[in-house]
Every structure is written in C-alpha cells, then in structure tokens.
MIVORO-449733 format. One line per field, with one value per residue: residue number from 1; x, z, y of N, C-alpha, C in turn. Coordinates in steps of 0.001 Angstrom, whole numbers. Each point is the difference from the previous one (the first is absolute). Layout:
BEGIN
num	c(NUM/...)
n_c1	c(X/...)
n_c3	c(Z/...)
n_c2	c(Y/...)
ca_c1	c(X/...)
ca_c3	c(Z/...)
ca_c2	c(Y/...)
c_c1	c(X/...)
c_c3	c(Z/...)
c_c2	c(Y/...)
END
This chain:
BEGIN
num	c(1/2/3/4/5/6/7/8/9/10/11/12/13/14/15/16/17/18/19/20/21/22/23/24/25/26/27/28/29/30/31/32/33/34/35/36/37/38/39/40/41/42/43/44/45/46/47/48/49/50/51/52/53/54/55/56/57/58/59/60/61/62/63/64/65/66/67/68/69/70/71/72/73/74/75/76/77/78/79/80/81/82/83/84/85/86/87/88/89/90/91/92/93/94/95/96/97/98/99/100/101/102/103/104/105/106/107/108/109/110/111/112/113/114/115/116/117/118/119/120/121/122/123/124/125/126/127/128/129/130/131/132/133/134/135/136/137/138/139/140/141/142/143/144/145/146/147/148/149/150/151/152/153/154/155/156/157/158/159/160/161/162/163/164/165/166/167/168/169/170/171/172/173/174/175/176/177/178/179/180/181/182/183/184/185/186/187/188/189/190/191/192/193/194/195/196/197/198/199/200/201/202/203/204/205/206/207/208/209/210/211/212/213/214/215/216/217/218/219/220/221/222/223/224/225/226/227/228/229/230/231/232/233/234/235/236/237/238/239/240/241/242/243/244/245/246/247/248/249/250/251/252/253/254/255/256/257/258/259/260/261/262/263/264/265/266/267/268/269/270/271/272/273/274/275/276/277/278/279/280/281/282/283/284/285/286/287/288/289/290/291/292/293)
n_c1	c(674/-117/694/-162/-218/-634/-1133/80/-1427/-136/609/-484/-28/920/328/275/374/316/1312/-268/466/-625/1528/234/-713/142/1323/581/-220/522/632/-154/-246/1062/698/-832/444/1300/-15/-890/1469/-1009/-786/-435/23/501/223/339/-607/-1457/216/286/-1121/-63/43/291/-892/-602/-180/-348/1535/-896/-152/1479/246/-734/4/1309/688/791/845/495/770/-77/1152/-599/47/448/-221/1200/551/-330/-25/1122/-438/152/579/163/-195/213/-478/1236/539/1471/142/927/-134/1300/329/53/252/-185/-1291/191/-1109/534/-213/-1144/1705/448/1327/-763/-332/559/1402/-281/-105/630/456/-453/284/274/-157/1439/95/945/-1280/1440/-279/75/327/-1068/758/-1220/7/95/-391/386/-571/46/60/112/-761/847/877/-211/714/113/937/432/752/-404/-304/347/155/140/1158/-1281/60/1653/-1530/-861/375/-693/-1199/502/-266/761/-1183/-86/-893/721/858/809/959/266/1036/-438/1382/-327/874/-375/-989/-95/-885/1352/-520/-83/-1115/70/556/-208/-725/-759/-231/594/-1079/-1088/105/-982/-1158/1057/-1284/-237/-638/65/1431/-1010/649/-135/492/103/274/229/-327/1602/-96/-52/-863/1547/-98/-1117/-470/-199/-2063/-132/-956/-1239/-68/-135/870/-342/568/76/230/386/-258/1234/440/705/-601/1078/-1235/1621/-1198/249/-717/1244/-408/-1805/-1095/-446/22/684/825/-1475/935/516/-168/-1001/1596/-898/881/-71/3/-170/-1747/1263/24/707/-215/1184/-111/620/1630/-148/1200/-935/545/-118/479/-521/-885/-200/-155/-397/-1521/633/671/-348/-37/454/-519)
n_c3	c(-237/-485/842/917/-287/777/-64/1415/454/845/671/528/-33/888/40/1142/-365/2099/-1014/597/808/-212/244/-1107/471/1596/36/-1168/1050/1300/-229/-371/1495/683/-876/576/1210/-726/-583/1631/-24/28/711/-100/992/-652/889/-1055/-684/376/-24/-1466/-558/756/-764/-1147/14/-194/-1455/266/-893/76/748/183/-1167/739/-1431/-584/-352/679/-623/1410/-507/1790/-712/-1326/-755/912/1043/-1042/-186/1290/-780/-853/1064/991/-846/-102/-1083/706/-628/1064/102/-226/1779/-699/1418/-661/918/-696/-773/-1209/464/-604/1315/927/-920/787/-155/1262/-788/-782/966/366/-641/139/1201/46/-672/537/1926/-685/877/930/1006/-182/-831/474/-980/648/-597/632/817/-798/1626/-628/570/-625/-208/-638/-619/1737/143/883/-1265/134/-936/941/-394/884/927/983/-432/604/-784/1634/-49/651/1740/-229/-889/-1300/-1022/-104/-1101/-715/-389/-801/106/-957/695/1036/-464/-495/1305/702/670/1042/-329/919/-35/-440/208/-1095/307/-593/98/-993/932/161/-1436/671/454/438/-1103/493/1400/-396/-605/-80/-1007/-550/265/-947/1381/-1200/15/-941/1083/254/883/-739/1303/-543/1092/-120/-520/105/-975/-775/-1084/988/-1374/172/183/-1114/213/-1380/1131/-1424/351/324/870/661/1726/-161/1259/-364/1242/1211/1140/-366/-415/-573/-234/-831/730/-1649/476/477/-1264/581/-421/858/-923/-556/525/-1147/1517/-57/-197/-153/-233/152/-1246/853/212/795/382/787/481/-484/1174/-1055/680/-384/244/99/-1357/-835/-820/447/427/-986/-1269/1471/-307/-1564/422/-846/483/26/-1353)
n_c2	c(-1427/469/681/635/1049/-590/447/695/-548/524/-525/-542/-1615/-196/-1890/-363/-973/-889/97/-1332/152/815/48/500/-1037/-57/761/-763/-1362/798/103/-797/24/818/-41/-1483/179/550/-624/-271/-436/-532/-588/-1257/-354/-792/-587/432/1253/528/-1072/448/120/-446/-566/-179/-538/-1418/-717/-1010/-472/-1175/1067/-191/-998/195/934/-1000/1083/-632/-323/909/-234/-413/-796/-304/-992/-675/1615/-40/-1566/-70/1497/-581/-1423/417/844/-1278/284/696/1171/-593/1227/-410/-120/-312/-112/-190/-628/54/-1941/368/-25/-568/-729/-38/650/436/1134/-919/779/-786/-543/1624/-103/-1330/346/1041/-920/-1082/1370/-2/-1384/-325/-1253/-930/-817/-277/-176/-1172/-660/-892/-1611/-742/-540/-1504/-942/-1074/-494/-955/1124/226/1062/-265/1298/1299/905/1551/23/648/-721/-590/-889/-712/-1235/-395/-369/-951/349/-309/600/-325/-190/709/-787/1266/782/509/259/552/368/-635/-230/-772/707/-253/-670/1042/-378/809/908/1113/69/832/734/585/1192/1769/627/-1041/731/222/-1247/-1103/1191/986/-18/-1212/1321/1110/-235/1483/156/467/1529/351/-1285/-150/-1212/-1263/29/-1040/315/-893/-783/-381/318/-1274/1330/34/-1219/-257/752/55/164/962/132/-16/1051/-255/-887/-1097/-155/-1062/-235/-889/-112/-1305/1064/-183/-155/310/-51/1448/961/1218/1074/875/-968/-222/-1020/-1396/-1393/-1240/-669/-1323/-1242/588/1040/1195/223/668/381/1635/884/1194/334/-356/1088/450/1033/-253/197/430/-214/1015/378/-523/-252/-794/463/1340/-1322/-653/1024/560/-177/-551/758/81/1219/1198/693)
ca_c1	c(-821/961/280/-1279/-546/-1145/-736/-744/-838/693/414/-552/338/758/736/1937/806/1461/719/26/1784/921/402/-615/-1350/-1076/-107/-215/-1777/-809/569/-1284/-1602/-377/245/-1454/-1459/339/-508/-1398/-610/-469/1331/71/1630/-50/86/1689/359/-435/1517/1336/-793/-150/-1372/-1835/-1034/234/-238/-152/335/-773/-416/-21/-698/-1592/-457/938/-86/1071/1276/1981/1110/2144/690/1598/-517/-1062/-1092/-1599/-602/-806/-794/-999/-1237/-1541/189/237/-1479/-569/449/345/1437/289/1032/1274/2191/1100/286/1236/633/-542/-133/-314/-1533/305/1223/252/389/-79/55/-831/-2070/-852/-473/-432/-1474/-138/-425/-1580/-1052/842/-242/364/-36/79/-26/-214/-1588/418/-995/290/-416/-1091/457/-1566/798/-1485/437/-821/-1209/-465/780/-74/561/273/860/1046/1406/475/1192/402/-335/1504/-433/1643/90/969/961/609/-543/1339/-104/-1601/-96/-1261/-219/-402/-579/-759/-952/-434/1597/748/625/886/38/1340/1032/822/-552/-1625/-179/-686/-1218/-253/-758/1159/282/1046/1167/1402/248/315/34/1039/1572/-202/399/-960/76/-1094/-1168/-220/-1426/-456/65/-953/643/605/1437/-4/1430/160/1021/1276/-1096/231/863/446/-929/-1473/1/-1413/-574/-1402/-1286/-738/-1502/-1240/-146/-565/925/-661/981/-214/659/116/1304/-465/-713/1586/230/-1095/48/463/-138/429/939/-556/-1016/-768/-410/262/-647/158/-329/-1388/301/-24/215/-349/-95/-453/18/-869/-204/326/1360/524/779/1386/860/1219/513/257/963/254/-102/-12/1758/956/-59/844/1856/-387/-533/553/1403/-22/1176/-212/1489)
ca_c3	c(596/-165/233/-610/693/426/823/1016/615/1015/1179/940/699/-1146/514/511/271/-10/524/1939/541/-1220/1589/-648/-630/620/-966/-966/95/670/-828/-1534/293/229/-1231/-684/1047/-128/-1847/67/-940/779/-452/-50/700/979/745/31/-141/1545/1235/296/425/1549/-389/-220/-492/-1632/-1073/-567/-1203/-1340/110/-477/-204/-360/936/452/-1046/-292/1299/479/343/515/-108/-1079/-1015/1252/-81/-676/-836/539/-296/-1245/-52/496/-838/-1258/-1041/1287/47/529/-317/1132/-166/1343/578/699/1836/180/-1232/-693/-957/-1187/-342/1059/-725/740/1846/563/-237/-551/540/396/-1479/-1592/805/-628/-1999/-363/-302/-1088/-1034/-1587/160/-1274/403/-487/150/521/-373/817/-951/1083/-133/652/394/-429/807/-323/-584/310/-161/1434/885/-646/395/-1711/406/-1050/-454/-256/420/693/846/695/860/1935/6/28/-773/-1152/-946/-905/-1058/-394/-1481/-672/-1245/-450/-1529/46/-470/1838/-100/541/1030/1268/1754/81/1460/-1101/-1440/541/-1270/264/-311/-746/1661/381/-733/861/1056/475/-1513/-1123/911/-645/-1461/-935/-548/709/-969/-440/275/-1213/-1339/664/129/1247/134/483/582/768/1043/196/-835/-194/-1614/-433/-1444/162/505/521/-1506/-214/-640/-398/1052/-216/101/1080/431/481/307/-302/1041/-338/860/2014/849/469/-1434/659/-412/935/-181/1117/1768/594/-3/-633/651/-733/-1062/-320/-1414/-521/-369/-1475/63/-1306/-919/-1008/751/861/-337/1222/-471/786/80/494/-408/-337/-548/-1452/-387/272/-980/-12/-267/1749/1015/-734/698/931/1023/-370/21/-1332/-135/-721/-1069)
ca_c2	c(1309/1734/841/1561/922/230/1203/-926/952/1090/-677/690/-740/-954/-290/-246/-1037/371/-1597/27/46/873/1325/1642/103/965/1184/-317/-58/684/1339/-698/-12/688/988/-338/1305/1401/665/-1245/-1639/-1136/-1292/-1757/-857/-1449/-194/371/1264/65/-88/747/1526/-197/-1097/881/-655/-547/-596/-616/646/363/1422/1776/243/148/1205/703/356/0/-1090/400/-1275/487/-1025/-839/-262/-1034/774/679/-764/-148/632/-514/-1177/760/1086/-233/427/1284/1183/736/-279/-693/1405/-1078/805/-371/14/-1211/288/-260/-1144/-64/88/2057/856/1415/-922/1182/1053/-139/-496/943/786/-1052/89/910/274/-1058/549/1058/-872/742/-691/-653/-767/-1559/-678/-859/-1327/-1358/-1196/-1007/-970/-321/-1136/-266/-1665/-1149/500/1189/1155/790/1280/992/598/1023/459/1243/-341/-1180/-1515/-329/-1740/-476/-1418/427/-1035/-2049/-1036/-1018/1137/-677/-213/1035/-908/1493/-62/1106/182/-1841/-754/-654/465/-1053/-766/150/-34/1717/74/190/1460/1321/1158/1310/805/203/461/-1327/-783/773/-442/-1445/-1074/815/-724/-1169/605/285/1601/2004/97/2469/69/-155/-1553/-1535/-1523/-1162/-1157/-1053/-353/-1706/446/-761/-1331/-1439/-330/1746/349/765/1285/1477/106/1174/-310/1514/-211/-622/-1208/-1383/-666/-1526/-1110/-1576/-650/-1402/-292/-76/1226/440/1422/1209/1512/1208/1046/1026/-902/-85/-374/-1376/-824/-1182/-606/-1241/-986/321/1303/634/1675/705/1247/213/1211/11/1224/1424/582/764/1484/811/926/226/2133/545/-293/-1870/-153/-1779/-396/428/-352/-1309/294/85/-1295/-454/701/253/1540/1172/607)
c_c1	c(782/61/-1228/-214/-1374/-408/-847/-427/115/532/-659/233/1267/239/1162/297/1802/478/889/1426/533/259/-349/-1369/-823/122/-800/-2095/-575/387/-966/-1111/-155/177/-1457/-1049/-29/-970/-1332/-219/342/1413/-223/1294/-29/600/1809/110/-495/1250/599/-154/-299/-1630/-1301/-1036/882/-585/630/686/-874/-1498/277/-136/-1610/-88/1599/143/1643/666/731/42/1285/98/909/-1042/-1242/-651/-557/-654/-1026/-1374/-641/-342/-1367/57/-676/-1553/-339/773/573/2080/740/1536/803/1450/-232/674/1930/1014/-720/-1067/-1086/-1024/-204/1125/-339/599/-835/-322/-402/-1673/-485/-227/-382/-1473/-848/-98/-919/-1000/-375/-821/1341/1184/72/110/-444/-1138/784/-1324/437/-505/-1007/546/-1460/1005/-1664/257/-1418/-1051/-132/1095/697/580/113/1160/542/1142/622/1749/-302/-852/942/-361/1586/-319/-5/731/465/-377/1698/-690/-1384/-283/-1508/-524/-1048/-799/-275/-1226/-578/1169/635/1461/1211/-743/829/-125/381/-372/-1049/-68/-588/-219/-180/-521/1679/465/429/1006/1026/20/63/70/1824/1349/126/1120/-979/942/-583/-816/-341/-1583/-936/-1025/-1317/516/-7/1116/-191/1945/465/1350/816/-858/1426/614/473/-1121/-667/516/-598/-73/-839/-898/-627/-851/-1205/117/-581/1069/-336/1474/-707/836/283/698/-1545/-750/528/218/-1228/-325/146/-628/551/1091/117/-893/122/115/8/-753/366/366/-1316/-488/170/56/-677/397/-648/34/-1004/-481/-120/1102/664/405/1005/243/1242/675/501/1226/666/-395/-132/1671/283/-154/711/2056/-120/837/1104/1418/95/1114/-568/782/510)
c_c3	c(-821/1034/-416/1174/113/656/1148/811/991/1227/1045/1314/-315/1383/145/315/-464/880/1428/296/-895/1415/-858/-31/539/-592/-743/-188/368/-823/-1814/733/248/-1713/-1014/1017/-421/-1059/-57/-1019/1239/-28/958/554/255/998/565/-72/1222/1227/-325/271/1307/840/-15/-950/-1599/269/-56/-1318/-1385/219/-113/-1327/-816/382/-868/-1714/-386/1426/46/72/608/218/-445/-783/613/95/-1086/-573/1102/539/-1420/-83/236/-941/-1571/-709/419/-808/325/187/1164/-662/765/-208/521/1522/-819/-1411/-942/-786/-1563/-130/672/-333/726/1133/880/94/-965/-22/52/-1674/-358/597/-820/-1128/413/170/-1313/-1710/-1436/138/-1288/1017/-901/426/-256/-138/1071/-735/1333/-727/1211/604/-125/1054/168/-1326/438/218/1566/532/-1297/357/-1303/434/-799/-936/-828/403/257/420/-21/528/1507/619/-100/-1239/-1003/-970/-561/-1012/-526/-1799/-311/-1500/-275/-1375/-430/-845/1187/-737/727/1316/470/1575/640/2111/-532/-1001/440/-1223/26/-549/-477/1772/725/-504/832/1249/276/-1495/-7/663/-729/-1017/-608/-838/759/-1127/424/719/-744/-848/924/-482/1263/-40/996/385/762/1518/-45/-1204/-433/-1225/280/-461/684/349/180/-1515/582/-886/760/1035/-359/366/1090/348/489/630/874/1591/68/1346/822/3/174/-439/921/-877/693/-1604/430/598/709/1146/-645/525/-544/-1030/12/-1196/-1417/-537/-1632/278/-1056/-3/-1000/150/823/-726/1211/-420/1233/-692/763/-518/-265/384/-922/55/349/-571/522/-224/1154/604/-33/584/1131/912/-527/-242/-1412/-461/-1135/-765/144)
c_c2	c(1337/1074/1135/928/392/1035/-1451/1172/415/-516/595/-1297/-974/-951/-177/-1331/-265/-1129/443/367/966/992/1269/77/872/994/396/732/1233/1335/110/8/1713/747/-420/828/899/-129/-187/-1409/-1222/-1217/-684/-390/-1631/-544/79/915/-77/-173/817/1791/-482/-763/1433/-801/-81/-870/-1996/-345/-376/455/1133/773/867/1190/980/560/170/-1426/-493/-1616/652/-1218/-815/-700/-1104/126/670/-1373/-231/891/277/-518/977/1545/-638/-149/1325/1084/715/-59/-413/1288/-650/689/-1106/-3/-541/693/611/-850/-354/1005/1732/574/1358/-346/1948/1498/506/874/836/956/-960/-284/1803/-158/-915/877/1011/-502/-139/-1810/-1001/-1803/-1696/-1402/-1799/-1102/-900/-562/-703/-1478/-897/-1632/-887/-1787/-959/1155/1121/1210/-128/638/295/1420/508/265/1674/-925/-1863/-1121/-1043/-1343/-273/-1491/723/21/-679/-560/-370/1435/-261/250/352/-424/1850/257/1798/-95/-1486/-222/130/402/-700/-746/143/-613/173/281/659/1033/1229/257/1198/1223/680/648/-383/-735/680/214/-1547/-1117/845/-1297/-1048/-277/-165/1733/374/112/1427/-1018/81/-819/-484/-757/189/-268/-1494/-585/-1238/888/-921/-1578/-1065/-101/1124/886/976/1266/1741/78/1194/-397/1512/-169/-307/-1237/-212/-510/-1257/-324/-957/-55/-1052/-780/-609/891/731/2200/738/582/1109/603/1511/-89/608/-380/-615/-887/-1738/-465/-1108/-486/84/1051/481/1710/905/1380/1265/1437/534/1453/953/427/945/1353/499/1806/464/993/73/-461/-1598/-728/-2257/139/739/-479/-1509/730/406/-1479/-1226/234/222/592/285/-1/1268)
END
C-alpha cells in the first residue's frame, strides 16, 4: 500500500498505548498528557500508560481505540504490533514513537514527538497503509481459530521437538514438503522481522506479495518463495502434536497432526503515520547499518 498524505478529521480524542519497564516513559507520558490537555484533546490510556502517569483512569487495551481519532504508541515495534490487532480495519492512524532503538515500524523518535504531533493536528502527516494477512486454523473440517497478522504467521516446532513436517500449497498447487524447524508466511511489513533473520528477502511495503520462508530447513535447496498476495496459502501439518502457531510473535495456539493453516490477504489495513524525512530505505540504512554514500 502506498504512502500518501491524507486529510484526517479533527483530532479530538487520542488513545495511548505504552510499553512497560521504560525508565524515561514516566516523564514522556506526563509531558504528553499535559500537552494534550492544554490543547483540549481528550485521551484514553491503557493500563501501562496510566501507571506511568500516576495511576490515572485507564481502559483495557482492546477498548482504547473506541472513539479515538488517533492512537499514539510509545515503545517499540512489539508494542505497535500489539496495538495493531485492536486498531486493524478501523480508520484510525497509528502514531508510533520509538522509546529505544529505531524500529522498522516505530520510526518517530522521541525528540520528534511534538513536532510530528503538531503536523498530524494540522493534517500534514504522511500515512503508510499496511495490508495484513488473515489466518484460519482448520481441524477436522472445522475452523477452530481465526487471526490477523501485520507481520507474519509462523509455524514452529515446540521445545525439544524434532523437525516438523509441513506441506505447502499455493492456490491448490503443491509447492514443497518441508522438513524444518518451522515456516514463516510473511507480509511485506514482516519481511524485515523474523523472515529476514531466517534468510528471507526485504520486500518494499507497497509490493502486493507474501513470502514463504522456511526456518532451518533440512534440505538446503528449500529457499524463500515470494507469491502474489492474491494467493491462498495452505499449510498442512503432518508432524506430531508438537507444533505451534504464532501470530506476530505474540498470540497463537498449539497445532495437532492434520491441522491445516489457511492464509490469505486481509481486507484489514493499518495506517502508520510516517515521519516526512524518514523513508523506507532511510530506515533500512540506519537499522541494518547499510551505510551512507
């Protein structure tokens, strides 16, 4: 999905989600709430944000987006992935501020917090829309679980298990039988996450594709495969009941032998507010230390 400048309705209420155990977060949160109050902007905090602010009223994280015109995420990419599950499909931009090292998704730095918020209030922000992937777990012909992921759907062996056996099909075409530690179905957004560590390619965010990346495959000729995101990817678990499904590294469930995992492009997107001077390749150069010319 392409970056674009979009007019956004007036920001009257913001939701705030924060990462725990960040030393400087208390000062940042207190300053942010004061900044919002001075501008007459209401806010809805999750529990962690409320604790940083001195035990203010809070909402469960899944309720924070209700009635919000903007979601501010204070933390890292993991905090954003958690928030994205509750914001997905809503017309609410995510304003992600990194409180540690620069993230691939949380590209707004702490020192840019207020200037970029001012830009957002004026409607001068740049939005990157990111498509998600939907995943169904089918057992004995019945759908027993449904998930949406921004980064990836991962099938891995449980602790101390041997390699797992998986069959992959794309649009009913047999792709490969994998004996591996696992398999990653990644969106372009997730191409710079677990898939990258497993040897997968970097995919530009606006490319309409999925990447199927094996994790430590027994056959060294098993390589990552990029397919159109119009494809339906089906993974059949032939292994023992020692296989686990993980969504964005945060939620999931154990799988059984014979389970089928079906992945397809989601109608849901998230909207990421991007800093005007930090484009995709700028983030790559800084995060991956590719250097400057």
